[in-house]
VOGU-3710 file (C-alpha; in Angstrom, 3 decimals, decimal comma):
1> mkqgtflila> 94,774/7,899/85,010  94,573/6,251/88,182  93,206/8,397/90,910  94,334/8,041/94,470  97,527/6,397/94,148  99,063/9,169/96,126  97,654/12,196/97,552  98,437/15,448/96,168  98,018/19,131/97,462  99,324/22,290/95,925
11> silitmtacn> 101,855/22,681/98,777  104,328/25,169/99,684  107,794/24,724/100,886  111,029/26,381/101,805  112,091/26,842/105,289  111,830/29,785/107,869  114,552/32,357/107,850  117,169/31,500/110,226  117,166/33,656/113,453  119,860/36,155/113,451
21> nnkkttlnsg> 120,790/39,356/115,477  119,596/41,671/112,835  116,199/40,182/112,351  113,749/42,410/114,112  115,107/45,351/112,256  115,514/43,952/108,798  112,371/41,795/108,329  109,107/43,104/107,244  105,578/41,865/108,404  105,181/39,791/105,329
31> inksyldesv> 101,691/41,327/105,062  100,839/43,253/101,694  97,838/45,387/102,809  96,817/46,199/99,018  95,980/42,198/99,048  93,489/42,718/101,761  89,780/43,902/101,783  89,778/45,664/105,018  85,934/46,900/104,214  85,058/43,270/105,213
41> spaqdfyqya> 85,112/41,944/108,706  87,408/38,984/109,170  84,770/37,557/111,498  82,155/37,245/108,740  84,205/36,274/105,655  87,615/35,880/106,331  88,598/34,756/102,724  87,316/38,021/101,421  88,944/40,030/104,114  92,491/38,320/103,388
51> cggwmklhpl> 92,416/37,834/99,719  89,859/40,419/98,141  92,411/42,845/97,245  94,569/40,120/95,664  91,630/38,985/93,611  90,805/42,613/92,530  94,569/42,988/91,354  94,612/39,711/89,563  91,377/39,629/87,364  90,692/36,416/85,317
61> sgeyarygsf> 92,095/36,670/81,941  90,434/34,668/79,091  92,951/31,690/79,066  92,220/30,838/82,782  89,119/29,066/84,477  90,742/29,828/87,872  93,882/31,877/88,459  95,204/31,919/92,005  98,482/32,280/93,823  99,734/28,778/92,486
71> dklaednqkq> 98,471/29,474/89,058  100,527/32,735/89,376  103,738/30,923/90,376  103,081/28,350/87,914  102,957/30,924/85,174  105,866/32,695/86,185  107,890/29,354/86,260  106,691/28,561/82,660  108,195/31,935/81,416  111,428/30,609/83,026
81> lkdlisgiaa> 110,974/27,441/81,332  110,328/29,230/77,925  113,648/31,244/78,317  115,461/27,968/78,664  113,658/25,868/76,029  113,414/28,814/73,320  117,179/29,671/73,929  117,977/25,883/73,222  115,749/25,742/70,184  117,488/28,663/68,547
91> ekhtevgipq> 120,465/26,958/68,482  121,665/24,374/65,833  122,138/20,847/67,152  124,262/18,475/64,999  124,389/15,658/67,606  121,507/13,651/68,899  121,019/14,359/72,630  118,892/16,524/74,977  119,405/19,732/73,431  118,449/18,508/69,986
101> kigdlynmgm> 115,609/16,851/71,438  114,186/19,526/73,371  114,885/21,973/70,398  113,514/20,007/67,821  110,258/19,224/69,659  109,578/22,902/70,670  110,240/23,875/66,953  107,993/21,677/65,641  105,155/22,698/68,044  105,923/26,292/67,145
111> dsaaleqqgg> 105,795/25,855/63,327  102,113/26,537/62,910  102,611/26,492/59,021  103,665/22,921/58,989  100,811/22,208/61,427  98,430/23,447/59,165  99,817/21,865/56,098  99,762/18,385/57,878  96,067/19,012/59,082  94,819/15,611/60,460
121> mpiqanlqti> 97,335/13,495/58,371  99,584/12,379/61,418  96,647/10,272/62,852  95,248/9,019/59,528  96,957/5,655/59,811  95,647/4,960/62,899  92,128/5,720/62,114  92,521/3,568/58,992  93,585/0,748/61,297  90,453/1,223/63,551
131> akikdkkela> 87,932/1,590/60,546  89,485/-1,846/58,979  88,746/-4,046/62,169  86,082/-6,604/61,291  85,728/-8,704/64,404  85,653/-7,800/68,258  88,397/-10,382/68,643  90,883/-8,052/67,140  90,123/-5,388/69,921  92,941/-6,635/72,150
141> nllaelylng> 95,616/-5,907/69,944  94,176/-2,615/68,739  93,390/-1,351/72,455  97,157/-2,178/73,389  98,689/-0,469/70,281  96,653/2,633/71,083  97,434/2,552/74,694  101,201/2,335/74,108  100,610/5,506/71,642  98,834/7,494/74,465
151> sgsfftvfae> 95,429/6,869/73,808  93,557/4,831/76,281  90,066/3,323/75,842  87,948/1,264/78,372  90,899/0,534/80,764  94,495/1,472/81,508  97,338/-0,597/82,980  100,119/0,948/85,082  102,935/-0,224/87,532  102,455/0,619/91,311
161> anpansrmni> 103,523/-0,751/94,572  101,608/-3,885/95,777  99,506/-2,589/98,801  100,437/-5,943/100,415  103,987/-5,741/99,888  105,002/-2,182/99,209  108,595/-3,085/98,403  107,468/-4,693/95,009  105,588/-3,265/91,968  102,745/-5,045/90,353
171> awlwqtglgi> 100,490/-4,319/87,227  97,336/-2,429/87,934  94,341/-2,459/85,773  92,022/0,670/86,152  88,746/2,199/84,710  89,368/4,989/82,299  87,795/6,291/78,961  84,939/8,605/79,859  85,345/11,415/77,300  83,760/14,131/79,366
181> gdrdyylekd> 85,437/13,110/82,521  83,517/12,463/85,985  80,769/10,004/85,635  78,309/12,573/87,009  78,268/14,331/83,690  76,813/11,535/82,197  74,263/10,823/85,036  72,897/13,882/86,463  69,924/15,619/84,946  71,169/19,139/85,304
191> menirrqyvi> 74,228/18,202/82,989  71,978/17,565/79,603  73,577/20,664/78,114  77,089/19,282/78,940  76,084/16,171/77,085  74,418/17,913/74,040  77,692/20,062/73,674  79,727/16,854/73,992  77,764/15,236/70,801  78,548/18,272/69,016
201> llskmlqlsn> 82,203/17,937/69,600  82,074/14,261/68,641  80,279/15,078/65,564  82,683/17,574/64,609  85,726/15,543/65,185  84,355/12,611/63,058  84,173/15,188/60,171  87,472/16,875/60,879  89,310/13,635/61,212  87,889/12,008/58,104
211> ynkmsklegk> 86,740/8,937/60,172  83,262/9,579/58,755  84,387/8,680/55,347  86,356/5,847/56,426  83,554/4,320/58,174  80,760/5,395/55,781  79,192/7,723/58,268  79,068/10,836/56,313  75,597/12,471/57,021  75,243/10,163/60,221
221> eesmaqkvla> 77,727/11,922/62,305  75,331/13,286/64,979  73,634/9,883/65,217  76,935/8,012/65,693  77,993/10,794/68,180  74,673/9,992/70,181  75,484/6,066/70,144  79,052/6,818/71,507  77,617/8,849/74,161  75,166/6,002/75,066
231> letgmakvfm> 78,097/3,675/75,218  80,058/6,065/77,580  76,754/6,489/79,659  76,930/2,752/80,045  80,287/2,769/81,167  79,695/5,512/83,662  76,879/3,503/85,189  79,431/0,915/86,217  82,362/3,030/86,911  83,265/2,858/90,676
241> dkndlrnphk> 82,167/6,103/92,285  84,843/8,430/93,200  83,784/8,267/96,803  84,542/4,521/96,892  87,702/5,142/94,794  89,057/6,755/97,903  88,924/3,464/99,762  92,088/1,660/98,993  90,543/-1,695/100,358  87,944/-1,453/97,739
251> tynymsvddl> 90,380/-0,849/94,956  92,887/-3,756/95,950  91,794/-6,878/94,229  94,695/-8,861/93,494  93,895/-11,976/91,202  95,278/-14,079/88,482  95,149/-13,092/84,727  92,928/-16,228/84,256  90,318/-14,670/86,673  90,483/-11,273/85,150
261> qamisavdmk> 90,084/-13,036/81,600  86,857/-14,820/83,016  85,396/-11,538/84,003  86,039/-9,956/80,509  85,631/-12,661/77,795  84,854/-9,601/75,181  88,545/-8,896/75,055  91,663/-11,316/75,204  93,563/-10,073/78,073  96,463/-12,306/77,696
271> aylkaiglen> 96,846/-10,904/73,911  96,504/-7,446/75,449  99,183/-7,813/78,152  101,502/-9,521/75,719  101,142/-6,595/73,341  102,033/-3,947/75,862  105,117/-6,255/77,075  103,455/-7,897/80,061  103,053/-11,488/78,775  105,206/-12,921/81,838
281> idslnvgqpd> 102,746/-11,786/84,534  100,227/-14,251/85,889  98,587/-11,868/88,448  97,714/-8,210/88,680  95,464/-5,899/90,747  92,286/-5,085/89,234  91,050/-1,822/90,541  87,288/-2,025/89,900  86,191/-5,567/89,183  82,445/-4,615/89,018
291> yikglntlil> 83,434/-2,140/86,354  85,132/-4,864/84,291  82,196/-7,040/84,446  79,929/-4,493/83,474  82,330/-3,345/80,679  82,359/-6,978/79,241  78,523/-6,668/78,975  78,780/-3,424/77,158  81,171/-4,747/74,712  79,388/-7,883/73,963
301> stdleiikay> 75,979/-6,085/73,258  77,166/-2,899/71,569  77,542/-2,879/67,711  81,186/-3,025/66,678  80,877/0,201/64,442  79,924/2,058/67,672  82,891/0,372/69,625  85,112/1,525/66,777  83,961/5,237/66,531  84,275/5,401/70,340
311> ialqlvndas> 88,006/4,287/70,098  88,495/6,424/67,213  87,156/9,627/68,824  89,095/8,866/71,993  92,143/8,930/69,776  91,120/12,015/68,086  90,378/14,046/71,063  93,763/12,985/72,577  95,670/14,015/69,389  93,927/17,145/68,722
321> pylsndfvqt> 96,202/19,565/70,935  99,041/18,561/68,436  97,337/18,792/65,267  96,304/21,731/63,007  94,359/24,741/64,398  90,784/23,317/63,662  91,404/20,298/65,715  92,813/22,382/68,477  90,050/24,878/68,575  87,213/22,329/68,150
331> nfdfygkvls> 88,809/20,624/71,263  89,066/23,898/73,290  85,489/24,820/72,335  84,270/22,124/74,515  86,932/21,240/77,021  87,854/24,894/77,591  84,936/26,742/76,887  81,963/24,470/77,905  83,448/22,666/80,998  85,616/25,353/82,133
341> gktemkprwk> 84,209/28,622/80,992  87,375/29,893/79,391  87,029/32,259/76,608  90,434/32,089/74,867  93,184/29,692/74,347  96,760/29,716/75,839  99,035/31,190/73,400  101,088/28,469/71,413  104,272/28,961/73,315  102,766/28,204/76,644
351> rvvstvdgcl> 100,934/25,094/75,218  104,560/23,922/73,555  106,320/24,503/76,482  103,957/22,557/78,639  104,156/19,687/76,063  108,223/19,743/75,909  108,073/19,863/79,794  105,725/16,721/79,640  107,654/14,760/77,252  111,194/15,589/78,672
361> geavgqmyve> 110,288/16,439/82,433  113,571/15,545/84,269  115,751/16,656/81,365  113,944/20,203/81,385  114,084/19,959/85,218  117,761/19,368/85,567  118,397/22,647/83,489  115,714/24,495/85,607  117,281/23,441/88,796  120,887/24,532/87,702
371> kyfpteaker> 119,645/28,116/86,803  116,948/28,706/89,179  117,209/26,707/92,451  119,667/27,639/95,354  121,200/24,603/96,663  121,092/25,674/100,325  117,269/25,586/100,157  117,426/21,798/100,663  119,168/22,014/104,062  116,854/24,883/105,302
381> mlklvdnlks> 114,021/22,961/104,113  114,980/19,850/105,928  115,101/21,945/109,255  111,592/23,124/108,636  110,170/19,760/108,057  111,992/18,554/111,295  110,227/21,322/113,205  106,809/20,584/111,799  107,476/16,793/112,281  108,174/17,468/115,967
391> algerieqnt> 104,971/19,619/116,322  102,907/16,634/114,865  104,453/14,228/117,101  103,524/16,561/119,905  99,800/16,798/118,759  99,629/13,133/118,527  100,811/12,464/122,066  98,497/14,999/123,170  95,352/13,978/121,809  92,792/12,583/123,990
401> wmtqqtkaka> 91,116/10,245/121,524  93,828/7,585/120,759  95,137/4,975/122,727  98,891/4,619/123,714  99,154/1,615/121,449  97,942/3,301/118,374  99,815/6,597/119,225  102,988/4,700/119,275  102,520/3,479/116,073  101,548/6,575/114,501
411> kekletiivk> 104,678/8,299/115,744  106,615/5,423/114,403  105,182/6,302/111,133  105,703/9,899/111,319  109,419/9,289/112,164  110,000/7,210/109,126  108,348/9,470/106,524  110,968/10,011/103,729  111,528/13,651/102,809  112,273/14,716/99,220
421> igypdkwrdy> 113,138/18,351/98,574  114,037/20,041/95,441  115,096/17,694/92,773  116,062/13,896/92,571  119,585/12,528/93,414  119,746/10,985/90,108  118,192/11,968/86,777  116,350/10,016/84,200  118,062/8,734/80,998  116,127/9,785/77,981
431> sslhiekdsy> 118,824/8,209/75,328  115,922/5,880/73,992  113,516/8,632/73,257  113,856/9,616/69,706  112,567/13,146/68,499  112,526/13,247/64,655  111,431/15,920/62,300  108,490/14,106/60,861  105,423/15,529/62,763  104,716/17,114/66,047
441> yanierasrf> 102,006/14,426/66,716  104,340/11,520/65,758  106,876/12,790/68,557  103,973/12,658/71,078  103,460/9,086/70,116  107,018/8,427/70,699  107,151/10,041/73,803  104,134/8,176/74,984  105,663/4,872/74,058  108,847/5,964/75,865
451> etayqlskvg> 107,112/6,813/79,085  104,703/3,718/78,856  107,600/1,297/78,557  109,524/3,088/81,143  106,680/2,642/83,726  105,612/-0,913/82,724  109,357/-2,015/82,984  108,838/-1,466/86,795  106,206/-4,350/87,130  107,870/-7,441/89,038
461> kpvdrslwlm> 110,541/-5,442/90,203  111,411/-3,977/93,580  110,092/-0,300/94,184  112,630/2,235/93,645  112,167/4,728/96,649  114,527/7,163/95,229  112,210/7,966/92,211  110,048/11,070/92,195  106,262/11,226/90,941  106,703/14,774/90,046
471> tpqtvnayyn> 109,530/16,904/88,281  111,471/19,634/90,050  109,811/22,565/88,003  106,355/21,472/89,161  104,394/23,923/91,433  103,036/21,387/93,793  103,649/18,735/96,466  102,607/15,508/97,302  102,463/12,548/99,962  102,645/8,775/98,755
481> pttneicfpa> 101,185/6,502/101,069  102,875/3,261/99,600  106,346/4,867/100,035  105,501/7,131/103,139  107,166/9,850/101,538  106,534/13,758/101,161  107,869/15,729/98,450  108,628/19,246/97,687  109,776/20,091/94,183  112,159/23,238/93,476
491> gilqppffdm> 109,372/24,730/91,315  107,452/25,904/94,611  110,326/26,716/96,657  110,104/30,319/96,020  107,986/33,423/96,499  105,072/34,169/96,959  105,151/31,010/99,243  108,083/31,782/101,081  109,369/35,368/101,879  113,074/35,314/102,960
501> haddavnyga> 112,676/39,140/103,980  109,455/38,451/106,087  109,015/37,884/109,663  108,364/33,858/110,151  104,968/34,129/111,270  103,616/34,384/107,595  106,029/31,795/106,710  104,776/29,548/109,214  101,166/30,257/107,965  101,900/29,697/104,418
511> igvvighemt> 104,796/27,072/103,882  104,521/25,519/107,343  100,895/24,791/106,989  101,254/23,068/103,861  104,162/21,022/104,916  101,966/20,008/107,861  99,301/19,272/105,419  101,482/16,812/103,410  102,560/14,951/106,748  98,844/14,970/107,932
521> hgfddqgrny> 98,024/12,981/104,618  99,821/10,010/106,179  97,008/9,800/108,921  94,093/10,897/106,847  91,043/8,583/105,810  93,447/7,123/103,070  96,812/7,374/104,552  95,849/5,865/107,912  95,310/2,536/106,337  98,974/2,371/105,516
531> dkdgnlkdww> 101,656/1,396/107,769  104,910/2,846/108,155  106,344/0,732/105,330  103,680/1,689/102,938  101,637/-1,741/103,321  97,977/-1,529/103,426  97,615/-2,786/107,103  95,402/-1,969/109,914  97,446/-0,720/112,789  94,610/0,935/114,708
541> tetdsknfee> 92,746/-0,570/117,588  88,873/-0,908/116,799  88,280/1,779/119,356  90,607/4,210/117,757  89,253/3,668/114,417  85,667/4,328/115,545  86,812/7,570/117,391  88,712/8,690/114,061  85,263/8,093/111,864  83,271/9,928/114,432
551> rtkvlvnhfn> 85,676/12,916/114,483  86,071/12,848/110,645  82,175/12,861/110,122  82,291/16,525/111,486  84,131/17,600/108,629  82,243/15,443/106,021  78,819/17,104/107,570  80,362/20,528/107,605  81,581/20,418/104,024  78,440/18,836/102,630
561> rievlpgvfa> 76,674/21,853/103,832  78,629/24,433/101,919  76,630/25,590/98,810  79,513/26,645/96,250  76,873/28,053/93,816  73,104/28,068/94,159  71,672/24,613/94,312  75,242/23,025/94,117  77,077/21,862/97,290  80,530/20,701/98,065
571> ngtftlgeni> 81,213/16,892/98,524  82,375/16,307/102,164  82,993/12,680/101,571  85,114/13,152/98,184  87,148/16,182/99,862  87,714/14,547/103,177  91,285/13,639/102,933  92,445/17,042/101,734  90,023/18,541/104,633  91,622/16,633/107,242
581> adnggvnvsy> 95,233/17,402/106,096  94,107/21,236/105,958  92,849/21,047/109,360  95,819/18,948/110,622  98,353/21,294/108,708  97,066/24,483/110,393  97,088/22,939/113,815  100,521/21,421/113,453  102,210/24,666/112,052  100,477/26,986/114,585
591> vamqkaikeg> 102,185/24,851/117,344  105,433/25,191/115,523  104,989/28,997/115,474  104,072/29,194/119,061  107,536/27,606/119,869  109,410/30,174/117,585  107,335/32,879/119,357  108,685/31,667/122,776  112,111/31,449/121,437  112,011/34,999/120,431
601> siqkvmdgft> 112,451/34,462/116,555  109,166/35,999/115,664  107,866/39,516/116,486  104,702/39,565/118,434  103,136/42,560/116,655  104,052/44,144/113,145  102,249/46,537/110,980  99,289/46,459/113,377  98,845/42,508/113,122  99,842/40,163/115,888
611> aeqrffiaya> 101,969/37,095/114,975  98,754/35,045/115,288  96,924/37,128/112,727  99,697/37,326/110,309  99,800/33,506/110,275  96,091/33,175/109,363  96,244/35,832/106,692  99,198/34,240/105,327  97,451/30,878/105,175  94,449/32,414/103,411
621> gvwagnirde> 96,750/34,152/100,816  98,031/30,689/99,801  94,454/30,116/98,276  93,689/33,525/96,767  92,134/33,317/93,496  89,376/33,975/91,150  87,391/31,163/89,372  84,540/30,678/86,960  81,157/29,177/87,765  81,747/26,486/85,194
631> eiirrtkedp> 85,100/25,441/86,943  83,633/25,657/90,324  81,098/22,906/89,051  83,913/20,960/87,343  86,102/20,921/90,197  83,388/20,114/92,630  82,825/16,974/90,741  86,448/15,920/89,727  88,914/17,637/92,251  89,291/15,992/95,873
641> hslgkwrvng> 90,531/19,282/97,293  87,991/21,838/98,528  87,824/25,203/96,467  90,097/27,824/97,633  87,537/29,983/99,307  86,233/27,126/101,177  89,942/25,813/102,340  89,833/29,063/104,210  86,287/29,813/105,298  85,463/26,083/105,623
651> tlphipafik> 88,659/25,212/107,496  89,364/28,091/109,823  86,169/27,832/111,903  87,432/24,811/113,221  90,606/26,203/114,578  90,305/27,607/118,125  93,448/29,768/117,647  91,737/31,364/114,634  88,546/32,160/116,508  90,731/33,634/119,164
661> afdvkegnsm> 93,180/35,575/117,094  90,311/37,658/115,207  87,900/37,600/118,157  85,304/35,862/116,336  82,104/35,920/118,073  78,890/33,674/118,400  76,649/34,960/115,302  79,381/35,687/113,095  79,624/33,679/109,910  83,176/32,346/110,770
671> yltaelqaai> 82,098/31,177/114,334  81,647/27,707/115,145  81,180/26,354/118,969  83,773/23,872/120,203  81,120/21,243/120,100  80,949/21,674/116,189  84,666/21,751/115,494  86,556/18,968/114,123  89,390/18,129/116,468  91,574/15,250/114,817
681> w> 95,249/15,987/114,471
//
């Protein structure tokens, strides 16, 4: 999947409670003291102080590699979705329609007996097709067909706005196909055990899938798995590094299909594009030209049988969650246990609900909204967004490092941000998605083809700015630079991130900060490259750009020094955008809260905590969670967000208001002098 198209933060929403005459006597502080660890000084380890009690009360279960506030809400939402979906599935549906599609897909996923009986049969035809390939010239149509079915090897294609003309969608070609995930797993010496375990996975999958027999590899499974690993390692060496992927100028390389074909003679790209329905395009954006050139060399120099085994194993791993238990367990043993440290699989109902949600997202979302989302939340949220927008505008105007020329354009961009709250104004049409009673996996393929056709149909057409990039039931939020929009789905518009019965200090600390975070993404190291219309255009003076880079280096250096595990350090460059947004979100929401205090809508002291202290405790509580060491390593390599602990202990020392609120002194672990603090937005 393309990374960096839009910037996502697990965000928070809903608005502050309206001021009313009874507020001071009816609202609580919003601070649950059982979630604190008051044995720890907030000046030494604020994360442990503010979240230690929560972490003790919510230990990790075997099915989780990380369990935090967001995960708990997502789990609660999933239980609500289960009630909706299982209720529909229990009914008989004689007519084709959304209820029938949801019910049939859920029932097939829950029918373990049928899944065991089918075993690996649902993927045998595809594997036979791969095994019969006799010439590399046949790769184009093979790769295209598997891509349409949901299994991508080597590269992927999707529709996305043209950075030079954000009103129009174009086709993008993007690197993909590393079975382990991040390229560092293939290249770093200390990842040797991961690579050994990956070879074990591939060897087992060759046997389980029967591909070893189709390709005369019986007794040679491990040898072939090693060769596939070598091919993927070669791909990893020419993959664009994740830090470079953050630079939108490096990933915008608009060229003709002929120029692309010249880069990769090993694959007939015109035949590939025709097979996926894009025969009429003559140009596209190639995200990583150097990777495509390197991939061409790899395909030309690699034995066809190895390439076929690689493609087959990509298919098997993609299909495994939807097959019999031996496939599911083998897949989990590597991706769940080895990579993330989980000890047990999620129960079947959770996995199947997630699948139905993934295949029929907006259809499920429409039902979810009707039952669980209060319509008045939209209006209240809009008011909060306006408050935060005003505060960010003041911060921009008051900063001392930007010229008036750039400030004016920044404020213009801020004012034109599109705000999406709760759910879309129009719902997707799923009438062309057919769910049939042949096999669970066959329907996953149909859903993949339906989704791919929907996405690719956008190529060459105007960008529809009303479309949502998340479903309403998603517990998350995002900022998209090409449409200059922030989005807050209904799924996160509920406790524990907003408390209607609490004084607004905690709501500003939780919801307000993350809304501010999403707005700040428009001005982080990636978002600042886009103008108010979403075009990749430099609207900064040279002096302002240099000042910005100097100020953001403070955050890069600060996070680079954070040791997340013994000998494992955070990546300050990779996480820079999210760290800028956290820094800005805290500052912006704090300004908004101070206005509310002056207006008398927030009590100054409650339960022994000042409004400022409640603000920061609430902010930390958003990131409360327990996490396994394996997941710390995985997220440090793959996730552009800093780990929860460091979104608190790494961010707050840069906030002067925090230093003051908890009387943090020089010599305390949470202390940074003003000269070392990052002051950006």
